[in-house]
C-alpha positions as CSV (number, residue, x, y, z in Angstrom):
1,M,-7.3,-10.4,14.3
2,A,-8.4,-11.6,17.7
3,P,-5.3,-12.4,19.7
4,S,-4.7,-16.2,19.7
5,S,-3.2,-16.1,23.1
6,V,-6.4,-15.3,24.9
7,H,-7.9,-18.5,26.4
8,T,-11.0,-18.6,28.6
9,P,-11.1,-21.3,31.2
10,P,-14.1,-23.7,30.9
11,A,-15.6,-22.5,34.1
12,T,-15.4,-18.9,33.0
13,A,-16.9,-19.7,29.6
14,A,-19.8,-21.6,31.1
15,G,-20.7,-18.9,33.5
16,S,-20.3,-15.9,31.2
17,G,-23.8,-16.3,29.5
18,G,-24.5,-15.2,25.9
19,I,-23.7,-12.1,24.0
20,F,-26.9,-10.5,25.5
21,S,-26.1,-11.5,29.1
22,P,-25.6,-8.7,31.6
23,P,-21.7,-8.7,31.4
24,H,-21.8,-8.4,27.6
25,L,-25.0,-6.5,26.9
26,A,-23.5,-3.0,26.7
27,A,-20.7,-4.0,24.4
28,T,-23.0,-6.1,22.2
29,L,-25.6,-3.3,21.7
30,T,-22.9,-0.7,21.1
31,F,-21.0,-2.9,18.6
32,A,-24.2,-3.8,16.8
33,V,-25.4,-0.2,16.5
34,V,-21.9,0.9,15.4
35,M,-21.8,-1.7,12.6
36,F,-25.4,-0.9,11.6
37,L,-24.6,2.8,11.2
38,T,-21.2,2.0,9.6
39,G,-23.0,-0.1,7.0
40,F,-25.8,2.5,6.6
41,A,-23.3,5.3,6.1
42,A,-21.2,3.4,3.6
43,L,-24.2,2.3,1.5
44,A,-26.0,5.7,1.7
45,V,-23.0,7.8,0.8
46,V,-22.1,6.0,-2.4
47,P,-25.2,6.8,-4.5
48,T,-25.1,10.4,-3.2
49,L,-21.6,11.1,-4.5
50,P,-22.5,11.6,-8.3
51,T,-25.0,14.3,-7.4
52,A,-22.5,16.0,-5.1
53,A,-19.8,15.9,-7.8
54,R,-22.2,17.4,-10.4
55,D,-23.2,20.2,-8.1
56,L,-19.6,21.0,-7.2
57,D,-18.6,21.1,-10.9
58,G,-16.3,18.2,-10.4
59,V,-17.6,15.4,-12.6
60,S,-14.2,14.9,-14.3
61,L,-12.7,14.4,-10.8
62,F,-15.3,11.9,-9.7
63,P,-12.9,9.0,-9.9
64,V,-10.6,10.8,-7.5
65,V,-13.6,11.2,-5.1
66,A,-14.5,7.5,-5.4
67,G,-11.0,6.1,-5.5
68,C,-9.3,8.0,-2.7
69,F,-11.6,6.3,-0.2
70,V,-10.2,2.9,-1.3
71,A,-6.6,4.2,-1.4
72,A,-6.8,5.5,2.2
73,G,-8.6,2.3,3.4
74,L,-5.6,0.3,2.3
75,F,-3.3,2.1,4.7
76,G,-6.0,2.4,7.4
77,G,-6.5,-1.3,7.5
78,V,-2.8,-2.0,8.0
79,L,-2.4,0.8,10.5
80,G,-5.4,-0.3,12.5
81,G,-4.4,-3.9,12.7
82,H,-0.9,-3.1,13.8
83,W,-2.1,-0.6,16.4
84,A,-4.7,-3.0,17.7
85,D,-2.3,-5.8,18.0
86,R,0.2,-3.7,19.9
87,S,-2.0,-1.8,22.3
88,G,-5.6,-3.1,22.0
89,A,-8.5,-2.2,19.8
90,R,-9.8,0.7,22.0
91,R,-7.7,3.6,20.6
92,P,-7.8,2.8,16.8
93,L,-11.5,1.9,17.0
94,A,-12.4,5.0,18.9
95,L,-10.3,7.2,16.6
96,G,-11.9,5.6,13.5
97,M,-15.4,6.3,14.8
98,V,-14.5,9.9,15.7
99,L,-12.9,10.4,12.3
100,S,-16.1,9.0,10.7
101,V,-18.2,11.7,12.3
102,L,-15.7,14.5,11.4
103,T,-15.3,13.4,7.8
104,L,-19.1,13.3,7.2
105,L,-19.2,17.0,8.4
106,V,-16.2,17.9,6.1
107,S,-18.0,16.3,3.2
108,A,-21.3,17.9,4.0
109,S,-19.9,21.4,4.1
110,S,-17.9,20.9,0.8
111,G,-17.4,24.1,-1.2
112,S,-15.4,22.3,-3.9
113,V,-14.9,18.8,-5.2
114,W,-11.4,18.8,-3.6
115,Q,-12.9,19.2,-0.1
116,L,-15.3,16.4,-0.9
117,A,-12.3,14.2,-2.0
118,A,-10.5,15.1,1.2
119,G,-13.5,14.1,3.2
120,R,-13.7,10.8,1.4
121,F,-10.0,10.2,1.9
122,V,-10.2,10.6,5.7
123,D,-13.4,8.5,5.6
124,G,-11.4,5.7,3.9
125,L,-8.7,5.9,6.6
126,A,-11.4,5.8,9.3
127,A,-13.2,2.8,7.6
128,G,-9.9,0.9,7.5
129,L,-9.3,1.5,11.2
130,V,-12.8,0.5,12.1
131,A,-12.9,-2.6,9.9
132,V,-9.9,-4.4,11.5
133,S,-10.2,-2.9,15.0
134,V,-13.8,-4.1,15.5
135,T,-12.7,-7.7,14.9
136,T,-9.9,-7.3,17.5
137,A,-12.3,-5.6,19.9
138,V,-14.6,-8.6,19.7
139,G,-11.7,-10.8,20.6
140,Q,-10.8,-8.7,23.5
141,C,-14.3,-8.1,24.9
142,Y,-15.7,-11.7,24.6
143,P,-14.6,-15.1,25.6
144,E,-13.7,-17.5,22.8
145,H,-17.0,-19.4,22.7
146,L,-19.0,-16.2,22.1
147,R,-16.9,-14.7,19.4
148,P,-18.5,-16.6,16.5
149,R,-22.0,-15.4,17.6
150,M,-20.9,-11.8,17.9
151,L,-19.2,-11.8,14.5
152,A,-22.4,-13.3,13.0
153,L,-24.5,-10.6,14.6
154,L,-22.1,-7.9,13.2
155,S,-22.4,-9.4,9.7
156,A,-26.2,-9.4,9.9
157,G,-26.0,-5.8,10.8
158,W,-25.3,-5.0,7.2
159,V,-28.5,-6.6,5.8
160,L,-30.9,-3.8,6.8
161,P,-28.6,-1.0,5.7
162,S,-28.3,-2.6,2.3
163,L,-32.1,-2.5,2.0
164,L,-32.8,1.0,3.5
165,G,-29.6,3.0,3.0
166,P,-29.4,3.6,-0.8
167,P,-33.2,4.3,-1.4
168,L,-33.5,6.6,1.6
169,A,-30.4,8.5,0.6
170,G,-31.9,8.8,-2.9
171,L,-35.1,10.2,-1.5
172,V,-33.3,12.8,0.7
173,V,-31.2,13.9,-2.3
174,Q,-34.2,14.2,-4.5
175,W,-36.5,16.0,-2.0
176,W,-33.9,18.0,-0.1
177,S,-30.1,18.0,-0.6
178,W,-27.1,15.7,-0.9
179,R,-25.6,17.7,2.0
180,A,-28.5,16.6,4.2
181,V,-27.4,13.0,3.7
182,F,-23.9,13.7,5.1
183,Y,-25.2,15.9,8.0
184,G,-27.8,13.3,8.9
185,L,-25.4,10.5,9.0
186,A,-22.9,12.5,11.1
187,A,-25.7,13.1,13.7
188,L,-26.7,9.5,13.7
189,T,-23.1,8.3,14.2
190,A,-22.0,10.8,16.9
191,L,-23.9,9.2,19.8
192,P,-22.8,5.6,19.1
193,A,-19.2,6.8,18.7
194,V,-19.3,8.3,22.2
195,A,-20.9,5.2,23.6
196,L,-18.2,3.1,21.9
197,V,-15.4,5.1,23.6
198,L,-17.1,4.6,27.0
199,V,-17.6,0.8,26.5
200,L,-14.0,0.3,25.5
201,R,-12.5,2.4,28.4
202,R,-11.6,-0.8,30.2
203,A,-8.1,-2.0,29.5
204,P,-7.6,-4.3,26.5
205,G,-8.0,-7.9,27.4
206,T,-10.0,-7.4,30.6
207,A,-13.4,-7.7,29.1
208,P,-16.2,-9.5,30.9
209,G,-15.7,-13.2,30.8
210,T,-12.0,-13.0,30.0
211,A,-9.6,-14.9,32.2
212,P,-7.8,-12.6,34.8
213,G,-4.4,-13.2,33.4
214,A,-5.4,-12.8,29.7
215,A,-4.2,-9.2,29.4
216,S,-0.7,-10.0,30.6
217,R,-0.5,-12.9,28.2
218,V,-1.5,-10.7,25.3
219,A,1.1,-8.2,26.3
220,E,3.7,-11.0,26.3
221,V,3.1,-11.8,22.7
222,P,5.0,-9.3,20.5
223,A,3.0,-8.1,17.5
224,E,4.6,-8.6,14.1
225,R,5.5,-5.3,12.6
226,P,3.7,-4.9,9.3
227,P,5.2,-2.8,6.4
228,L,3.4,0.4,7.4
229,L,5.7,2.6,5.2
230,V,5.1,0.3,2.2
231,A,1.3,0.5,2.8
232,A,1.4,4.3,3.2
233,L,3.4,4.7,0.0
234,L,1.2,2.3,-1.8
235,S,-1.9,4.3,-0.8
236,L,-0.1,7.4,-2.0
237,G,0.6,5.7,-5.3
238,A,-3.0,4.7,-5.7
239,A,-4.2,8.2,-5.0
240,L,-1.8,9.7,-7.5
241,G,-3.0,7.3,-10.1
242,Q,-6.6,8.3,-9.5
243,Y,-5.7,12.0,-9.8
244,G,-3.6,11.5,-12.9
245,A,-6.4,9.7,-14.7
246,S,-8.7,12.8,-14.5
247,A,-6.9,14.7,-17.2
248,W,-4.2,14.5,-19.9
249,D,-1.9,17.5,-19.3
250,P,1.7,17.1,-18.2
251,R,1.0,17.6,-14.5
252,H,-1.6,14.7,-14.5
253,L,0.7,12.5,-16.6
254,A,3.5,13.0,-14.1
255,A,1.1,12.0,-11.3
256,V,0.2,8.8,-13.3
257,A,3.9,8.0,-13.8
258,A,4.7,8.5,-10.1
259,G,1.7,6.4,-9.1
260,V,2.5,3.6,-11.4
261,I,6.1,3.5,-10.2
262,L,5.0,3.2,-6.6
263,L,2.5,0.5,-7.4
264,V,4.9,-1.6,-9.5
265,V,7.7,-1.3,-7.0
266,L,5.8,-1.7,-3.7
267,A,2.7,-3.9,-4.4
268,P,4.7,-7.1,-4.9
269,R,5.9,-6.8,-1.3
270,L,2.4,-7.2,0.0
271,L,1.3,-9.9,-2.5
272,P,2.3,-13.6,-3.2
273,R,5.1,-14.1,-5.6
274,G,3.7,-14.5,-9.2
275,T,0.4,-12.7,-8.6
276,W,0.6,-10.4,-11.5
277,R,1.5,-13.1,-14.0
278,G,-1.3,-15.4,-12.7
279,A,0.8,-18.2,-11.4
280,R,-1.2,-21.3,-10.6
281,G,-2.6,-21.8,-7.1
282,L,-2.6,-19.0,-4.6
283,P,-1.2,-16.2,-6.7
284,V,-3.9,-16.4,-9.4
285,T,-6.6,-16.4,-6.8
286,V,-5.3,-13.1,-5.5
287,L,-5.2,-11.8,-9.0
288,L,-8.8,-12.9,-9.6
289,R,-9.9,-11.0,-6.5
290,G,-8.3,-7.8,-7.8
291,L,-9.7,-8.1,-11.3
292,T,-13.3,-8.9,-10.2
293,S,-13.5,-6.3,-7.4
294,G,-12.0,-3.7,-9.7
295,T,-14.6,-4.3,-12.4
296,Y,-17.5,-4.3,-9.9
297,F,-16.3,-1.1,-8.2
298,A,-15.9,0.7,-11.5
299,V,-19.4,-0.4,-12.6
300,E,-20.8,0.9,-9.3
301,A,-19.0,4.2,-9.7
302,L,-19.4,5.0,-13.4
303,V,-23.0,3.7,-14.0
304,P,-24.6,6.0,-11.4
305,L,-22.4,8.9,-12.5
306,M,-23.6,8.4,-16.1
307,L,-27.2,7.9,-15.1
308,I,-27.4,11.1,-12.9
309,T,-25.2,13.5,-15.0
310,E,-26.1,12.4,-18.5
311,R,-29.4,10.5,-18.5
312,R,-30.9,12.6,-15.8
313,V,-32.1,9.7,-13.7
314,A,-33.5,10.4,-10.3
315,A,-31.2,9.6,-7.4
316,V,-33.9,7.4,-5.8
317,V,-33.8,5.1,-8.8
318,V,-30.0,4.8,-8.5
319,G,-30.4,4.1,-4.8
320,A,-32.9,1.3,-5.7
321,A,-30.3,-0.2,-8.0
322,F,-27.8,-0.2,-5.2
323,T,-30.3,-2.0,-2.9
324,A,-31.1,-4.6,-5.6
325,S,-27.3,-5.2,-6.0
326,A,-26.9,-5.9,-2.3
327,V,-29.9,-8.3,-2.2
328,L,-28.9,-10.2,-5.3
329,W,-25.2,-10.5,-4.3
330,A,-26.4,-12.1,-1.0
331,A,-28.9,-14.3,-2.9
332,A,-26.3,-15.5,-5.5
333,S,-23.8,-16.2,-2.7
334,W,-26.4,-18.3,-1.0
335,V,-27.1,-20.2,-4.2
336,Q,-23.4,-21.0,-4.8
337,G,-23.0,-22.3,-1.3
338,R,-26.3,-24.2,-0.8
339,V,-27.6,-25.1,-4.2
340,L,-24.4,-25.6,-6.3
341,P,-21.9,-27.1,-3.8
342,H,-21.3,-30.0,-6.2
343,I,-19.9,-27.8,-8.9
344,A,-16.2,-27.1,-8.9
345,R,-15.3,-23.7,-7.4
346,H,-13.2,-22.6,-10.4
347,R,-16.2,-23.3,-12.7
348,L,-18.4,-21.0,-10.7
349,V,-15.7,-18.4,-10.9
350,T,-15.9,-18.6,-14.7
351,A,-19.7,-18.5,-14.7
352,G,-19.7,-15.4,-12.4
353,A,-17.1,-13.7,-14.5
354,L,-19.2,-14.2,-17.7
355,V,-22.3,-12.8,-15.9
356,M,-20.2,-9.7,-15.0
357,A,-19.1,-9.4,-18.6
358,A,-22.8,-9.4,-19.7
359,A,-23.5,-6.7,-17.1
360,V,-20.8,-4.5,-18.4
361,A,-22.1,-5.0,-22.0
362,L,-25.5,-4.0,-20.7
363,A,-24.0,-0.8,-19.2
364,A,-22.4,0.0,-22.5
365,A,-25.8,-0.5,-24.3
366,G,-27.5,1.8,-21.8
367,C,-25.2,4.7,-22.9
368,S,-27.2,4.9,-26.1
369,G,-29.8,7.6,-26.2
370,G,-32.2,5.3,-28.0
371,L,-32.5,2.9,-25.0
372,P,-34.2,3.6,-21.7
373,P,-31.8,4.4,-18.8
374,V,-33.0,1.4,-16.9
375,T,-30.9,-0.6,-19.3
376,A,-27.8,0.7,-17.7
377,A,-29.2,0.6,-14.2
378,A,-29.8,-3.1,-14.6
379,A,-26.1,-3.6,-15.1
380,M,-25.5,-3.0,-11.4
381,P,-27.6,-5.8,-9.9
382,L,-26.6,-8.2,-12.7
383,S,-22.9,-7.5,-11.9
384,A,-23.7,-8.2,-8.3
385,V,-25.1,-11.6,-9.2
386,G,-21.8,-12.4,-10.9
387,M,-19.8,-11.3,-7.8
388,G,-22.1,-13.3,-5.5
389,L,-21.3,-16.4,-7.5
390,L,-17.6,-16.0,-7.8
391,D,-16.4,-14.0,-4.8
392,P,-16.9,-16.7,-2.1
393,C,-15.4,-19.3,-4.5
394,V,-12.2,-17.2,-4.9
395,T,-11.9,-17.0,-1.1
396,V,-12.4,-20.7,-0.7
397,L,-9.8,-21.5,-3.4
398,S,-7.3,-19.1,-1.9
399,L,-7.5,-20.6,1.5
400,K,-7.3,-24.1,0.0
401,H,-4.0,-23.1,-1.6
402,S,-2.7,-21.5,1.6
403,P,-0.9,-23.4,4.4
404,P,-2.9,-23.2,7.7
405,H,-0.2,-21.1,9.4
406,R,-0.3,-18.6,6.5
407,Q,-4.1,-18.1,6.1
408,G,-4.0,-14.7,7.9
409,H,-1.4,-13.5,5.4
410,T,-3.5,-14.8,2.6
411,T,-6.5,-12.9,3.8
412,S,-4.4,-9.8,4.0
413,A,-3.2,-10.3,0.4
414,L,-6.7,-10.7,-0.9
415,Q,-7.8,-7.5,0.8
416,T,-4.8,-5.6,-0.5
417,N,-5.2,-6.7,-4.0
418,M,-9.0,-6.0,-3.8
419,N,-8.2,-2.4,-3.0
420,L,-5.5,-2.2,-5.6
421,G,-7.8,-3.7,-8.2
422,Q,-10.6,-1.2,-7.4
423,V,-8.2,1.7,-7.7
424,V,-6.4,0.6,-10.9
425,V,-9.4,-0.6,-12.9
426,L,-11.4,2.6,-12.1
427,A,-8.4,4.7,-13.0
428,L,-8.0,3.0,-16.3
429,A,-11.7,3.3,-17.2
430,S,-11.7,7.0,-16.1
431,A,-8.6,7.6,-18.2
432,V,-10.4,6.2,-21.3
433,L,-13.5,8.4,-20.5
434,N,-11.5,11.5,-20.1
435,A,-9.4,10.8,-23.2
436,C,-12.6,10.6,-25.2
437,L,-13.8,13.9,-23.8
438,A,-10.5,15.5,-24.5
439,A,-10.7,14.3,-28.1
440,G,-14.1,16.0,-28.6
441,A,-16.3,13.0,-28.3
442,G,-19.5,13.4,-26.4
443,P,-19.9,12.1,-22.8
444,L,-22.0,9.0,-23.8
445,P,-19.5,7.8,-26.4
446,G,-16.8,8.3,-23.7
447,Y,-18.8,6.1,-21.2
448,R,-19.3,3.5,-23.9
449,A,-15.5,3.3,-24.5
450,A,-14.9,3.1,-20.7
451,F,-17.3,0.2,-20.4
452,A,-15.7,-1.5,-23.4
453,L,-12.5,-1.5,-21.5
454,L,-14.2,-2.9,-18.4
455,L,-15.1,-6.0,-20.5
456,L,-11.5,-7.1,-20.5
457,P,-11.0,-7.9,-16.7
458,P,-14.0,-10.3,-16.4
459,L,-13.1,-12.1,-19.6
460,L,-9.6,-12.5,-18.4
461,V,-10.9,-13.9,-15.1
462,A,-13.0,-16.4,-17.1
463,L,-9.8,-17.6,-18.9
464,L,-7.6,-17.7,-15.8
465,A,-10.1,-19.4,-13.4
466,V,-8.9,-22.9,-14.3
467,R,-5.5,-22.0,-13.0
468,A,-7.0,-21.7,-9.5
469,R,-8.7,-25.1,-9.5
470,G,-8.4,-26.8,-6.1
471,D,-8.0,-30.4,-7.2
């Protein structure tokens, strides 16, 4: 997202120092703290949500709480990128951080599951704004030769939160309250949000180390206008689908119908032609990203919900499972890149999909009262191993099938279908669960049926992976 028109003269680049040099120190520290807290908040909130939904008597609406974050993030990303391209990253990034603090307070004070869902929706919008704006801000605050180092630092900022966030949140929930997690995160995020606004007060494109005429050159390049209305209606359709899947009365069925119509009509406008039929090359890679991300997101949503509400597992145990998932995803990603580079990428996609299918089967087995709850908890890190193997390969294959001048569009399509996959797969699994409950089946049989449905996407990925081969 960094403007390609910003060029730093050699003399400027040579004299600007590193990312921790005096001209860049304030921005570097602020961005690093912001990304650390963003990752910490994202990873700490997720294992807290099942307990919050149970206490607010909203377990049946939990998919709405989990899915509306993704639905709003779809629009927030498009809006933030368009806004940052047109007027610089300062305003969308500052707004995203302020909204992050406010939405944590809204969620913390929830008196109903609908207020919690509203908080998560606004949080998704804020996350979308921050995710794309921070990349643009790096481009506007650092000369070209420092941007890779800064982006690497921001990526590393998620490592520690993945280790600490989920278990610490679980301990706070177990020893105190789920509301304390939200209030604590709001307090931690408030000061960096203010610091970020102050650091970005300089006009876009006039960051330290940037050539004097860079700002005017950025302004001369008109930003391509993205389909904001399409993205907004697509987010609405995703949210309606999540709501409709929570029950089986006429009102909810009407919401499902409206959501499906919006998704079917509008999603193809943001995706490569042939995506949904798995056409060879780029379209099938985009489809694979949606199916795998959807499965993983549904496992991360439904397994903790089942463990906390039905198997009475402590929140700290669920938090430990989230931490193990983050660590094993990173480890599997490292293995596929460093240990298995000689294996064709599409074969690793198949292997990762089969590992994910085994994880879903493990989750279904853990719904049995005769097996220990840890059986289902183990499904989360095992599923992360599958994602670590296949997800980088899907990205590599998609870029291989994309012309160089269209790689930005390809990345956007991957992100869009990832969000759509998460919403749609979770909605389908939730619909199966709620249908079983409406038919009089117990909760655990309902979860088993939902996990049985989740077996289909990774098995389909294993079959379709060969269509994405890069040779």
